[in-house]
Every structure is written in structure tokens, then in C-alpha cells.
N, C-alpha and C positions, 0 to 999 in steps of 0.2 A: 546244432546252434553254431553260428559263425564265431570264430575265435575273437575274444574281446581283448583289448588292451586296457591299460590303466586309465586312459582318458574316458572310456565309456563306462567303466565299472561303477563309479559312484551313483550315477543315475539309475543304472540297472538294479543295483542293490536297493536303492531307495524305493523303486517301484515294487520290487518283490517284497520288501519289508511292509509297504503299505497294504499289499494283498494279504499278508499274514495277519496284520493287525486288524484288518476288516473281516476276518474269518472266511476269506475267500479260499476255496479249495485249491491247494497247491501240492502237486505230486512231489514225493521225496526226491526223485531224480532232478526235478526242476529246482528244488531248494539247493541241492548240492552243486548244480551246474555253475553257479556264480561264486562258489567258494574254492579256496585253494586246499591242498591236502592237509595242511596244518589245521586250518579252520574246521574242516570236516572231521578230523580226528578229535579235536576238542569238543565239537558238538556231539559226536557219538559217545565220547567219554562222559559228558554231562548227562546224557540220557541214560547211560548205564548206571550212573550214580543215583538217578531217580528211581531206577528199577530196584536197586539195592535198598534205597531208603524206604520204599513201599513194603519190603519184606521185614524190615526192622521195626518200623513205626506204623501202626494201624490207625486209620482215621475213619470216623463214622459220618462226619459232616464236612461240607465245603470249608467251613470256618476252621475246623481242625486240620484239614489239608493245608490251608494257608499257614497256620501256626507251625506245622511240622516241616514246612518248606517244600511241600509237594509242588511239582510243576508238570504241566502237560507237555507233550511233544511239541506242540505249537509254541508254548512258552519258551522252550529250549531253542527252537528255530529262531524266534524273535530276538532272544538275547544274543545268539550267535550273529545274526544279521546286524544288530545294532553295533556290535564290536567290529564286524567286518567293514561297515560303512565308515566308522571312525578311522580305521586303518587306511581305507581307500582314499578318503579325503586328505589324509596326511601325505599320501604318496602321489597324489595326482599331479603335483608340480613336476616331480621327477619323471612321471609317465609322459607328460607333454614334451619335456626335454628329449626324452628317448625317442619318441615318435618323430619329432622334428629332425633330430639327428639322422635317423634312418631315411627320412625323406630326402634330406640333403645328400647323403651318400648315394642313394639310388639315382637322384637327378644328375649328380656328377658322373656316375658310371654310364648312364644312358647318353649323356652329352658327349663324353669322350669316345665311347664306342661308335656312336653314329657319325661323329666328326671324322674320325680316322677311316671308317668304312667308306664314307663319301670321298675322302681324299684318295683312297685306294681305287675308287671307281673313276678317277680322273677329274673330279670336280675341283674347282679352285677353292681357295680359303674362304671366300665370302659365301660361295654356294654351300660349302660344307658346314659353315656356321648356321646358315638358314635351315639346312636339313636337320641339324642337331636340335635347333630350337623347335622345329616342327614336331620332332619326335617327343620332346618334352611336353608339348601341348597335347599330343595324343595320349600321353601317360598322365595327363592332368598334373604335371609338375612344373609347368612353365612359370608359375608365379610363386614357387617355393620361397624365392629370395624376398618376396614382398610381405610374407607373413611371419618372418622370423621374430623371435622375442628380442627386445632391446638388450637384454643381458648377454645375448650371444652374438651381437653384431660383429664384434672384433674377430671372433672365431670364424664366422661366416665369410667375412672379407678375406681372411687368411686362406680359407679353402678356395675361394674364387681366384686368388692370386696363384695358388698352387696349380689350379686347372690351367690357367693361362700360361704358366711357366712350363707345364707339361706339353701343351700344344706347341709353344715356341721351340722347345727342345727338339721336337720331332720334325720341324720344318726345315726345308732346304733354304739356302741363302736367297734364292729367287722368290720363294714363298714369303720369307720374312720381308723382303723388299716390297712385295705386293701388299702385305699387311700394313706396313708402315705408310704406304701411299694411301691405302683405304682409311687408316686412322687419321691421317692428316686431312683427308678430304672431309671426313665426318666432323673433325674439329673445326674446320673452316665453315662448314654448314651451321654448326652450333653457334659459332661466333657471329655469323651473319644473322641468324635468328635472334640472338640476344640484342644485337644492335637495332634490329627492326623493332623489337618489342620496346627497346629503350626510347626510340624516336616516337613510337606511338603513344608512349606514356607522357611525353612532354606536353605542356600546355600550348 
């Protein structure tokens, strides 16, 4: 089974819980696959308690079993999964934050590695930037910055500034001059586009 992170876990737990409640056959290894070690230990301990309870208190009917607190192994599974689902839902926000952070770090590493590899191959700053962005697209990380949570925007911008600062630090004076020219050119194009849109919007 593929490794799950906390963002997938609530749905998978809910699906497995539904299977258990519908009396669908579920192998013990599949039950444990979605639980952490602590939850598995608690589940095994709960079933051991049931084994001990059956030795101490005998029951002749289903009604007596309920009165004495007897539970089937499936009942123990269901209780464990209900608790695990509550815990997973409580932790899902942190799980999304962690997953997003790892994506951002991976994207930054890929960008920087590709950028400087391209510079070492003799590409100019603009070509190296395009190569790095293309590598992000191949890694399906090109739009990481567009899906960030609002609460993390400031942190993300700080990371982007750090990346740009790292790139600038490793540039020669000639490369910095080329970059400034490129940025001025892009700024002029953006200003021209804005003026064109402004004229188009006038009555």
C-alpha cells in the first residue's frame, strides 16, 4: 500500500470504517494498515480485555453478552477506527501545512539546482530561469505558489525573496547588469500593457 500522509488519512479511515460497519469482510492486516503503532496497541489491548472478560463472566444469551460488556472483534475494530478518525480529523490541518511546506522546499531545491546547473552550462540568466521553471513543470510543482494557504503567504513570500537573494549572491556583476536590464524591460512591458488596458476601458 502506498505511504499515506495525514491529508489522505481521514477519507481512508472513513471508508474502512464504513466497510466494518456494513459487515464487509476486512482482513486484520488491512485493518492495521491505516493505524499507527499506538492505535494498534490500544486495539490489541482492548481485544485482550475482552478475552479476559469472557473467562470471568459467562453469558448464555446475546442479551447477557451485551449486559456483561462483551464485544466482538469487529466491535473493537469499529471503536478503534472511530477514535482514529476523530484524531485524524483533528490533525488534518497540520498535515496540509506539512505537505505544503515540503512541496515548497522541494520546489525551491529543484529551481535552484536547475538554475545553477544551466548557468554552469553557459546559459544566460534568462535561459537558466526558463530551464528552472520547465523543470518545475515536469515535477508538477510549477504552480505550488498559487495554491498556498492564506495564513502562510508571508512565509512563502519570504522564501521566494530568499531564493532570489541566493541567485543574486552567486551572480557576476555582468549577470546582475543583464538581470536589471531584463527586469526593466519586463517592467516597461507591464506598464505599457496597463496603459493599453486603461485606454481600452475608457468610454
